[in-house]
Structure formats: structure tokens, C-alpha cells
FIPA-12879 format. One record per residue (C-alpha): residue number from 1; residue in three letters; z, y, x. Coordinates in steps of 0.1 Angstrom, whole numbers, plus 5000, padded with zeros to 4 digits. Layout:
N
seq | type | z | y | x
NUM | ALA | Z | Y | X .
...
This chain:
407
seq | type | z | y | x
1 | UNK | 1973 | 5446 | 3895 .
2 | UNK | 2006 | 5429 | 3901 .
3 | UNK | 1990 | 5398 | 3924 .
4 | UNK | 1978 | 5421 | 3949 .
5 | UNK | 2006 | 5439 | 3956 .
6 | UNK | 2035 | 5425 | 3979 .
7 | UNK | 2071 | 5427 | 3977 .
8 | UNK | 2088 | 5458 | 3993 .
9 | UNK | 2115 | 5440 | 4012 .
10 | UNK | 2089 | 5416 | 4027 .
11 | UNK | 2065 | 5442 | 4038 .
12 | UNK | 2092 | 5465 | 4053 .
13 | UNK | 2107 | 5436 | 4074 .
14 | UNK | 2075 | 5425 | 4087 .
15 | UNK | 2067 | 5466 | 4097 .
16 | UNK | 2099 | 5472 | 4114 .
17 | UNK | 2100 | 5440 | 4136 .
18 | UNK | 2128 | 5411 | 4144 .
19 | UNK | 2152 | 5431 | 4168 .
20 | UNK | 2167 | 5398 | 4178 .
21 | UNK | 2136 | 5386 | 4200 .
22 | UNK | 2136 | 5416 | 4225 .
23 | UNK | 2173 | 5411 | 4230 .
24 | UNK | 2171 | 5377 | 4237 .
25 | UNK | 2140 | 5379 | 4258 .
26 | UNK | 2163 | 5404 | 4280 .
27 | UNK | 2192 | 5384 | 4278 .
28 | UNK | 2168 | 5354 | 4294 .
29 | UNK | 2155 | 5378 | 4319 .
30 | UNK | 2190 | 5390 | 4328 .
31 | UNK | 2203 | 5355 | 4330 .
32 | UNK | 2174 | 5344 | 4352 .
33 | UNK | 2176 | 5373 | 4377 .
34 | UNK | 2213 | 5364 | 4381 .
35 | UNK | 2208 | 5329 | 4387 .
36 | UNK | 2183 | 5337 | 4412 .
37 | UNK | 2204 | 5363 | 4429 .
38 | UNK | 2233 | 5339 | 4430 .
39 | UNK | 2211 | 5310 | 4445 .
40 | UNK | 2201 | 5333 | 4474 .
41 | UNK | 2236 | 5344 | 4481 .
42 | UNK | 2244 | 5310 | 4482 .
43 | UNK | 2219 | 5298 | 4503 .
44 | UNK | 2224 | 5330 | 4524 .
45 | UNK | 2261 | 5320 | 4529 .
46 | UNK | 2254 | 5283 | 4537 .
47 | UNK | 2232 | 5296 | 4563 .
48 | UNK | 2256 | 5321 | 4577 .
49 | UNK | 2282 | 5294 | 4577 .
50 | UNK | 2259 | 5271 | 4596 .
51 | UNK | 2250 | 5294 | 4619 .
52 | UNK | 2286 | 5304 | 4627 .
53 | UNK | 2297 | 5267 | 4627 .
54 | UNK | 2268 | 5262 | 4656 .
55 | UNK | 2281 | 5293 | 4674 .
56 | UNK | 2314 | 5279 | 4675 .
57 | UNK | 2308 | 5246 | 4683 .
58 | UNK | 2283 | 5259 | 4713 .
59 | UNK | 2312 | 5283 | 4725 .
60 | UNK | 2340 | 5256 | 4725 .
61 | UNK | 2314 | 5230 | 4744 .
62 | UNK | 2306 | 5258 | 4770 .
63 | UNK | 2341 | 5266 | 4777 .
64 | UNK | 2350 | 5230 | 4776 .
65 | UNK | 2318 | 5223 | 4805 .
66 | UNK | 2334 | 5252 | 4825 .
67 | UNK | 2371 | 5242 | 4824 .
68 | UNK | 2357 | 5207 | 4837 .
69 | UNK | 2336 | 5220 | 4867 .
70 | UNK | 2357 | 5247 | 4875 .
71 | UNK | 2392 | 5234 | 4877 .
72 | UNK | 2398 | 5206 | 4898 .
73 | UNK | 2423 | 5177 | 4896 .
74 | UNK | 2458 | 5192 | 4895 .
75 | UNK | 2479 | 5162 | 4902 .
76 | UNK | 2467 | 5129 | 4918 .
77 | UNK | 2492 | 5099 | 4925 .
78 | UNK | 2489 | 5067 | 4941 .
79 | UNK | 2513 | 5041 | 4948 .
80 | UNK | 2523 | 5031 | 4985 .
81 | UNK | 2525 | 4996 | 4995 .
82 | UNK | 2538 | 4989 | 5030 .
83 | UNK | 2532 | 4960 | 5052 .
84 | UNK | 2548 | 4951 | 5086 .
85 | UNK | 2549 | 4924 | 5109 .
86 | UNK | 2567 | 4888 | 5106 .
87 | UNK | 2554 | 4870 | 5136 .
88 | UNK | 2583 | 4882 | 5160 .
89 | UNK | 2619 | 4868 | 5167 .
90 | UNK | 2643 | 4894 | 5152 .
91 | UNK | 2674 | 4895 | 5133 .
92 | UNK | 2674 | 4899 | 5096 .
93 | UNK | 2683 | 4938 | 5100 .
94 | UNK | 2655 | 4947 | 5120 .
95 | UNK | 2616 | 4946 | 5111 .
96 | UNK | 2591 | 4934 | 5136 .
97 | UNK | 2571 | 4965 | 5133 .
98 | UNK | 2574 | 5000 | 5113 .
99 | UNK | 2565 | 4996 | 5077 .
100 | UNK | 2524 | 5012 | 5074 .
101 | UNK | 2503 | 5015 | 5046 .
102 | UNK | 2471 | 5024 | 5040 .
103 | UNK | 2461 | 5046 | 5008 .
104 | UNK | 2429 | 5055 | 4992 .
105 | UNK | 2420 | 5092 | 4985 .
106 | UNK | 2392 | 5084 | 4963 .
107 | UNK | 2396 | 5086 | 4923 .
108 | UNK | 2381 | 5053 | 4911 .
109 | UNK | 2370 | 5046 | 4946 .
110 | UNK | 2340 | 5070 | 4945 .
111 | UNK | 2348 | 5104 | 4936 .
112 | UNK | 2369 | 5126 | 4959 .
113 | UNK | 2404 | 5133 | 4947 .
114 | UNK | 2407 | 5166 | 4964 .
115 | UNK | 2382 | 5197 | 4960 .
116 | UNK | 2367 | 5216 | 4989 .
117 | UNK | 2387 | 5246 | 5000 .
118 | UNK | 2413 | 5240 | 4972 .
119 | UNK | 2450 | 5244 | 4990 .
120 | UNK | 2469 | 5210 | 4981 .
121 | UNK | 2507 | 5201 | 4986 .
122 | UNK | 2508 | 5165 | 4997 .
123 | UNK | 2544 | 5150 | 4994 .
124 | UNK | 2556 | 5111 | 4998 .
125 | UNK | 2586 | 5102 | 4973 .
126 | UNK | 2605 | 5073 | 4987 .
127 | UNK | 2632 | 5052 | 4962 .
128 | UNK | 2657 | 5040 | 4984 .
129 | UNK | 2686 | 5019 | 4978 .
130 | UNK | 2724 | 5035 | 4988 .
131 | UNK | 2729 | 5005 | 5012 .
132 | UNK | 2753 | 5006 | 5042 .
133 | UNK | 2720 | 5001 | 5063 .
134 | UNK | 2701 | 5030 | 5052 .
135 | UNK | 2734 | 5050 | 5053 .
136 | UNK | 2737 | 5042 | 5090 .
137 | UNK | 2699 | 5044 | 5095 .
138 | UNK | 2704 | 5085 | 5096 .
139 | UNK | 2671 | 5104 | 5102 .
140 | UNK | 2638 | 5086 | 5106 .
141 | UNK | 2602 | 5099 | 5111 .
142 | UNK | 2572 | 5098 | 5086 .
143 | UNK | 2540 | 5102 | 5098 .
144 | UNK | 2504 | 5104 | 5079 .
145 | UNK | 2470 | 5101 | 5094 .
146 | UNK | 2439 | 5113 | 5073 .
147 | UNK | 2406 | 5097 | 5082 .
148 | UNK | 2370 | 5103 | 5072 .
149 | UNK | 2340 | 5078 | 5062 .
150 | UNK | 2333 | 5073 | 5099 .
151 | UNK | 2370 | 5064 | 5110 .
152 | UNK | 2377 | 5095 | 5126 .
153 | UNK | 2414 | 5110 | 5123 .
154 | UNK | 2408 | 5143 | 5104 .
155 | UNK | 2442 | 5153 | 5106 .
156 | UNK | 2479 | 5142 | 5107 .
157 | UNK | 2515 | 5153 | 5101 .
158 | UNK | 2550 | 5140 | 5108 .
159 | UNK | 2579 | 5148 | 5088 .
160 | UNK | 2616 | 5139 | 5093 .
161 | UNK | 2641 | 5127 | 5064 .
162 | UNK | 2671 | 5109 | 5055 .
163 | UNK | 2695 | 5101 | 5027 .
164 | UNK | 2715 | 5124 | 5010 .
165 | UNK | 2752 | 5124 | 5021 .
166 | UNK | 2779 | 5116 | 4996 .
167 | UNK | 2813 | 5109 | 5005 .
168 | UNK | 2834 | 5075 | 5000 .
169 | UNK | 2854 | 5095 | 4972 .
170 | UNK | 2824 | 5104 | 4957 .
171 | UNK | 2809 | 5070 | 4954 .
172 | UNK | 2841 | 5057 | 4943 .
173 | UNK | 2841 | 5079 | 4912 .
174 | UNK | 2808 | 5077 | 4906 .
175 | UNK | 2809 | 5040 | 4904 .
176 | UNK | 2837 | 5038 | 4881 .
177 | UNK | 2822 | 5064 | 4857 .
178 | UNK | 2790 | 5046 | 4857 .
179 | UNK | 2802 | 5011 | 4856 .
180 | UNK | 2789 | 5005 | 4819 .
181 | UNK | 2755 | 5016 | 4830 .
182 | UNK | 2755 | 4995 | 4863 .
183 | UNK | 2766 | 4966 | 4841 .
184 | UNK | 2739 | 4971 | 4814 .
185 | UNK | 2712 | 4974 | 4838 .
186 | UNK | 2703 | 5006 | 4830 .
187 | UNK | 2713 | 5025 | 4860 .
188 | UNK | 2715 | 5017 | 4896 .
189 | UNK | 2727 | 5030 | 4930 .
190 | UNK | 2693 | 5047 | 4946 .
191 | UNK | 2684 | 5080 | 4957 .
192 | UNK | 2649 | 5096 | 4955 .
193 | UNK | 2638 | 5110 | 4988 .
194 | UNK | 2610 | 5135 | 4987 .
195 | UNK | 2591 | 5142 | 5021 .
196 | UNK | 2565 | 5169 | 5021 .
197 | UNK | 2537 | 5161 | 5044 .
198 | UNK | 2513 | 5189 | 5042 .
199 | UNK | 2524 | 5223 | 5023 .
200 | UNK | 2487 | 5234 | 5022 .
201 | UNK | 2460 | 5206 | 5029 .
202 | UNK | 2423 | 5220 | 5025 .
203 | UNK | 2397 | 5195 | 5025 .
204 | UNK | 2369 | 5199 | 5051 .
205 | UNK | 2336 | 5199 | 5035 .
206 | UNK | 2319 | 5185 | 5068 .
207 | UNK | 2345 | 5157 | 5074 .
208 | UNK | 2360 | 5149 | 5037 .
209 | UNK | 2389 | 5127 | 5037 .
210 | UNK | 2387 | 5089 | 5020 .
211 | UNK | 2419 | 5077 | 5030 .
212 | UNK | 2453 | 5077 | 5047 .
213 | UNK | 2477 | 5059 | 5067 .
214 | UNK | 2513 | 5066 | 5061 .
215 | UNK | 2539 | 5051 | 5086 .
216 | UNK | 2576 | 5050 | 5084 .
217 | UNK | 2589 | 5050 | 5121 .
218 | UNK | 2621 | 5028 | 5115 .
219 | UNK | 2624 | 4988 | 5117 .
220 | UNK | 2657 | 4993 | 5095 .
221 | UNK | 2648 | 5013 | 5069 .
222 | UNK | 2648 | 4996 | 5035 .
223 | UNK | 2625 | 5008 | 5005 .
224 | UNK | 2624 | 4999 | 4968 .
225 | UNK | 2590 | 5019 | 4963 .
226 | UNK | 2570 | 5046 | 4974 .
227 | UNK | 2547 | 5070 | 4957 .
228 | UNK | 2521 | 5094 | 4973 .
229 | UNK | 2516 | 5129 | 4952 .
230 | UNK | 2489 | 5156 | 4955 .
231 | UNK | 2495 | 5186 | 4939 .
232 | UNK | 2469 | 5215 | 4936 .
233 | UNK | 2481 | 5251 | 4945 .
234 | UNK | 2462 | 5271 | 4922 .
235 | UNK | 2459 | 5309 | 4926 .
236 | UNK | 2439 | 5334 | 4905 .
237 | UNK | 2418 | 5323 | 4876 .
238 | UNK | 2426 | 5286 | 4880 .
239 | UNK | 2463 | 5293 | 4882 .
240 | UNK | 2459 | 5313 | 4846 .
241 | UNK | 2438 | 5284 | 4833 .
242 | UNK | 2463 | 5257 | 4843 .
243 | UNK | 2496 | 5274 | 4833 .
244 | UNK | 2485 | 5291 | 4802 .
245 | UNK | 2459 | 5266 | 4787 .
246 | UNK | 2461 | 5278 | 4751 .
247 | UNK | 2459 | 5314 | 4755 .
248 | UNK | 2430 | 5309 | 4782 .
249 | UNK | 2411 | 5286 | 4756 .
250 | UNK | 2412 | 5312 | 4728 .
251 | UNK | 2402 | 5338 | 4749 .
252 | UNK | 2374 | 5320 | 4762 .
253 | UNK | 2360 | 5305 | 4732 .
254 | UNK | 2364 | 5338 | 4717 .
255 | UNK | 2339 | 5356 | 4747 .
256 | UNK | 2316 | 5328 | 4745 .
257 | UNK | 2311 | 5332 | 4707 .
258 | UNK | 2311 | 5371 | 4710 .
259 | UNK | 2280 | 5369 | 4734 .
260 | UNK | 2264 | 5340 | 4714 .
261 | UNK | 2267 | 5360 | 4686 .
262 | UNK | 2252 | 5393 | 4698 .
263 | UNK | 2223 | 5374 | 4715 .
264 | UNK | 2216 | 5356 | 4681 .
265 | UNK | 2220 | 5392 | 4665 .
266 | UNK | 2196 | 5409 | 4689 .
267 | UNK | 2170 | 5379 | 4683 .
268 | UNK | 2169 | 5383 | 4647 .
269 | UNK | 2164 | 5421 | 4649 .
270 | UNK | 2135 | 5414 | 4672 .
271 | UNK | 2119 | 5392 | 4650 .
272 | UNK | 2125 | 5415 | 4620 .
273 | UNK | 2112 | 5443 | 4639 .
274 | UNK | 2084 | 5424 | 4651 .
275 | UNK | 2073 | 5421 | 4615 .
276 | UNK | 2069 | 5455 | 4612 .
277 | UNK | 2056 | 5465 | 4645 .
278 | UNK | 2023 | 5445 | 4658 .
279 | UNK | 2021 | 5445 | 4696 .
280 | UNK | 1982 | 5444 | 4692 .
281 | UNK | 1982 | 5476 | 4669 .
282 | UNK | 2002 | 5496 | 4698 .
283 | UNK | 1981 | 5485 | 4726 .
284 | UNK | 1951 | 5494 | 4704 .
285 | UNK | 1965 | 5529 | 4700 .
286 | UNK | 1975 | 5532 | 4734 .
287 | UNK | 1937 | 5524 | 4745 .
288 | UNK | 1923 | 5551 | 4717 .
289 | UNK | 1944 | 5576 | 4731 .
290 | UNK | 1936 | 5569 | 4769 .
291 | UNK | 1899 | 5570 | 4757 .
292 | UNK | 1900 | 5600 | 4741 .
293 | UNK | 1917 | 5614 | 4769 .
294 | UNK | 1892 | 5602 | 4790 .
295 | UNK | 1863 | 5618 | 4766 .
296 | UNK | 1882 | 5654 | 4769 .
297 | UNK | 1884 | 5653 | 4805 .
298 | UNK | 1843 | 5643 | 4808 .
299 | UNK | 1838 | 5672 | 4779 .
300 | UNK | 1857 | 5698 | 4803 .
301 | UNK | 1838 | 5686 | 4832 .
302 | UNK | 1800 | 5691 | 4814 .
303 | UNK | 1812 | 5726 | 4799 .
304 | UNK | 1823 | 5736 | 4837 .
305 | UNK | 1789 | 5722 | 4850 .
306 | UNK | 1767 | 5741 | 4823 .
307 | UNK | 1789 | 5774 | 4831 .
308 | UNK | 1777 | 5765 | 4867 .
309 | UNK | 1743 | 5762 | 4860 .
310 | UNK | 1742 | 5795 | 4835 .
311 | UNK | 1759 | 5814 | 4863 .
312 | UNK | 1732 | 5803 | 4888 .
313 | UNK | 1703 | 5808 | 4865 .
314 | UNK | 1717 | 5846 | 4859 .
315 | UNK | 1720 | 5848 | 4896 .
316 | UNK | 1683 | 5834 | 4903 .
317 | UNK | 1670 | 5857 | 4875 .
318 | UNK | 1685 | 5888 | 4885 .
319 | UNK | 1674 | 5879 | 4922 .
320 | UNK | 1636 | 5875 | 4909 .
321 | UNK | 1637 | 5906 | 4891 .
322 | UNK | 1647 | 5927 | 4921 .
323 | UNK | 1621 | 5911 | 4944 .
324 | UNK | 1593 | 5920 | 4918 .
325 | UNK | 1606 | 5957 | 4916 .
326 | UNK | 1604 | 5958 | 4955 .
327 | UNK | 1570 | 5944 | 4954 .
328 | UNK | 1561 | 5968 | 4930 .
329 | UNK | 1575 | 5997 | 4949 .
330 | UNK | 1557 | 5985 | 4979 .
331 | UNK | 1522 | 5983 | 4961 .
332 | UNK | 1527 | 6019 | 4947 .
333 | UNK | 1536 | 6034 | 4981 .
334 | UNK | 1504 | 6019 | 5000 .
335 | UNK | 1481 | 6030 | 4970 .
336 | UNK | 1496 | 6064 | 4974 .
337 | UNK | 1496 | 6065 | 5012 .
338 | UNK | 1460 | 6056 | 5011 .
339 | UNK | 1451 | 6082 | 4986 .
340 | UNK | 1471 | 6108 | 5006 .
341 | UNK | 1451 | 6102 | 5033 .
342 | UNK | 1417 | 6106 | 5016 .
343 | UNK | 1426 | 6135 | 4998 .
344 | UNK | 1440 | 6168 | 5013 .
345 | UNK | 1455 | 6204 | 5003 .
346 | UNK | 1463 | 6207 | 4968 .
347 | UNK | 1457 | 6177 | 4955 .
348 | UNK | 1483 | 6160 | 4980 .
349 | UNK | 1509 | 6178 | 4965 .
350 | UNK | 1498 | 6171 | 4929 .
351 | UNK | 1497 | 6132 | 4934 .
352 | UNK | 1529 | 6135 | 4954 .
353 | UNK | 1546 | 6149 | 4924 .
354 | UNK | 1533 | 6123 | 4901 .
355 | UNK | 1541 | 6094 | 4929 .
356 | UNK | 1575 | 6108 | 4930 .
357 | UNK | 1581 | 6109 | 4889 .
358 | UNK | 1569 | 6072 | 4888 .
359 | UNK | 1592 | 6059 | 4914 .
360 | UNK | 1619 | 6074 | 4895 .
361 | UNK | 1609 | 6058 | 4865 .
362 | UNK | 1607 | 6025 | 4880 .
363 | UNK | 1642 | 6029 | 4896 .
364 | UNK | 1658 | 6036 | 4864 .
365 | UNK | 1641 | 6009 | 4845 .
366 | UNK | 1651 | 5984 | 4874 .
367 | UNK | 1689 | 5995 | 4873 .
368 | UNK | 1689 | 5990 | 4835 .
369 | UNK | 1677 | 5955 | 4840 .
370 | UNK | 1702 | 5947 | 4865 .
371 | UNK | 1731 | 5962 | 4846 .
372 | UNK | 1719 | 5939 | 4814 .
373 | UNK | 1720 | 5908 | 4832 .
374 | UNK | 1754 | 5913 | 4842 .
375 | UNK | 1781 | 5936 | 4855 .
376 | UNK | 1800 | 5913 | 4880 .
377 | UNK | 1777 | 5895 | 4904 .
378 | UNK | 1783 | 5878 | 4937 .
379 | UNK | 1781 | 5898 | 4970 .
380 | UNK | 1748 | 5884 | 4975 .
381 | UNK | 1735 | 5904 | 4941 .
382 | UNK | 1752 | 5935 | 4955 .
383 | UNK | 1732 | 5932 | 4988 .
384 | UNK | 1699 | 5927 | 4968 .
385 | UNK | 1709 | 5959 | 4945 .
386 | UNK | 1714 | 5976 | 4980 .
387 | UNK | 1678 | 5962 | 4988 .
388 | UNK | 1668 | 5979 | 4953 .
389 | UNK | 1679 | 6011 | 4965 .
390 | UNK | 1655 | 6010 | 4995 .
391 | UNK | 1626 | 6028 | 4977 .
392 | UNK | 1647 | 6060 | 4981 .
393 | UNK | 1645 | 6057 | 5020 .
394 | UNK | 1607 | 6049 | 5016 .
395 | UNK | 1603 | 6079 | 4995 .
396 | UNK | 1621 | 6099 | 5021 .
397 | UNK | 1597 | 6087 | 5047 .
398 | UNK | 1567 | 6092 | 5027 .
399 | UNK | 1576 | 6126 | 5020 .
400 | UNK | 1583 | 6133 | 5056 .
401 | UNK | 1548 | 6117 | 5066 .
402 | UNK | 1529 | 6134 | 5038 .
403 | UNK | 1546 | 6166 | 5049 .
404 | UNK | 1533 | 6160 | 5084 .
405 | UNK | 1497 | 6152 | 5072 .
406 | UNK | 1497 | 6182 | 5049 .
407 | UNK | 1509 | 6205 | 5079 .
């Protein structure tokens, strides 16, 4: 008895189950779900950051390409080296010819320094000493010739210039004040003379300039160095891009980034919608609707044709019935006429009365048949009905004839 029984505690524990197992399973499932969701979010965030970085880099590249292709060179400068003849017998203060320089207007010897249609300001900067020869020189002329690849002169300009005037007292005071700098070699007595040769020079696309000849028309001029400057005169969008580079760069990159983002968003939405909407199914549905519409039209046409056939059959049957009634009436009339001619006296009157009753009955039967076939018939049927009523006139004629015969 005792060996067959189990402890109450053990049996009760197995019967109720372990409450820790489901809790561990729930916790494991929750942790797994949260981990998968976190991985998915991290992956989505990484993809989003990569896409944004790619869009930003593309926007910067597009703006840089636009700026490089749209904006011309703002400033171009080149040194001017003068040469003159020395094969003449002249004094030390005079040159044998005017100082002349040949300057190239090509960048790196290949590309045009000036863009077609863009206005430029061309100026020559002369570094001249404040020597007695230059002070006594006064005004002198500077002339510039631009030539093309064929060696033809495209345009020319001539301007006058001179040193700025300084009185002897001002020169003495300036020298005394700047003696330490003069002695140290950090300053010297010179002036920078700027000559504006072209205020708005525009390059000709048919005959672009590749070089220029600059000539100083004086044999007494003394020059330290010279520099040719070409400044672009920007207007409109180029003025904004050149004078506000940071603001224009931010606006340009932001505009490109917004446009590319919208384009990418539309592409993504089209891809998502394409999964739910199959174009082939849409085309099949359209074809099905068109076929159903065509079938409906064909059925309507067949119904109309059947109605027309039925109407034609009714008209034909009614006309046939009327013709048969006319034939029967004509037959009876001929028979009665023969009997009237053979007989005579009282028999004529009796047979005439019977014949009259039979005609009336036949007319009633014919009218009922026509009414049963259709109340509304074409004008041809009305003509036929009028023809059906002709037995009355025949009857009247026959009566008159019979009366004549009797008499």
C-alpha cells in the first residue's frame, strides 16, 4: 500500500508545472525581438547616413562643376618686359626707339584668358622712379594693340599718363621722415602709375585675341617694372557668386541637395508602389473592360436587329392576311354574281341576304385579326387596311347590279 503511493509534494509540483520556464522563454523571445529591431534600426540608420552623405557629396560636386564652368577667370596678370633698339648713336638720356613689349593673352600658352561676351577692364601698372628725367618728362602716351592668331589687329587703345606732382618741400620732408627706411632698404623713392587701357573690353568669338603689343611712346621714360592686369567686370549671378562666395556656396549646395533628395524620394515611392501595383495586371484589366464594352455593344446591335426582323415579320404576316381576305372576298363575290344571274325573282333576294351576312362576318373576322397583330403599323399597313375595306364598295356595286337585274 505504501509503495504504490507518491509523496503529495512531488505529485503536486509536477501537476502545477514550473512557472520559471515560460518566463524565461518570454524573456528570451523579447530579447531576441528587441535585438533584431535594434539591428534593423542600426542598419536603416547606416543606410540613411550613407545616402545622405552620397547626396551631399553629389550636391557639392555639382555646385563645384557649375562654378568652375560658369565663372570666368576674375583676374589675370602678366609681367610686361620692354625692349628697344640700341643700334643708334644717341646720348645717354635718349633711347633709340620707343620701349615695346609683346604680351601673351593665353593662360599656360593654351587657354584663353578672357571669356567671350564678358566685359573686362585692362590696365597697365608702371613702377617708375621719381628721378629728374621722369619729372621733366611730363606726359607720355601708352598704346596697346591686340592681335589674333592670323596676326590681324583686333582692337587698339592709347592713353596718356604722367607722374604725380610733388613739390620740392614735400619731397624734402618725405625724404627726412623716411631716411631710416631708405637706409635700411625697405623703402625707395618710386611711384606706381596705373594706366587704364580698356574700361569694358569684350572678346570677339570670331577673332579672339591671343596677344597684345604695348608701346610707351617716349624715348626718355625710365621704368623699374610693368605689369598688365585684366579684371573681369561681373554682373548678375556672377557678381553674387564672386562677391559672396560662402553664401552662394551654401545656397547652391542646399538647392542641389534638396533637388536630389526629392528625386530619390520619388524613385523610392515608385519602387514601393510598383510592388503593390503590377502594370501588367492593370493593362489586363483595361483590356478586359474594353472587351466587355465591345460585347455589350454587339449584344445591343443584335437586339436591335432582332427587333427589326420581328417588326418586318409582323408587317409581312399582316399584309399576307389582308391579301388572303381580299382573295376570299373576291371569290365569294364572283360565285354570288353567277348565282344571281342564273336564278331570279325571290331566290335572288334570299341569296343576296345570305351573301350580305357572310360578307359582314368575314369583315369582322379580318378586322379582329388585324387588331390582334398590332395596333400601331406603318403607313403601308394603313393602306392595306383601306384596301381591306374595299369589299364595302364591291358590296354596294353588287347590290346596285342585283337591283338592276331584278328590276
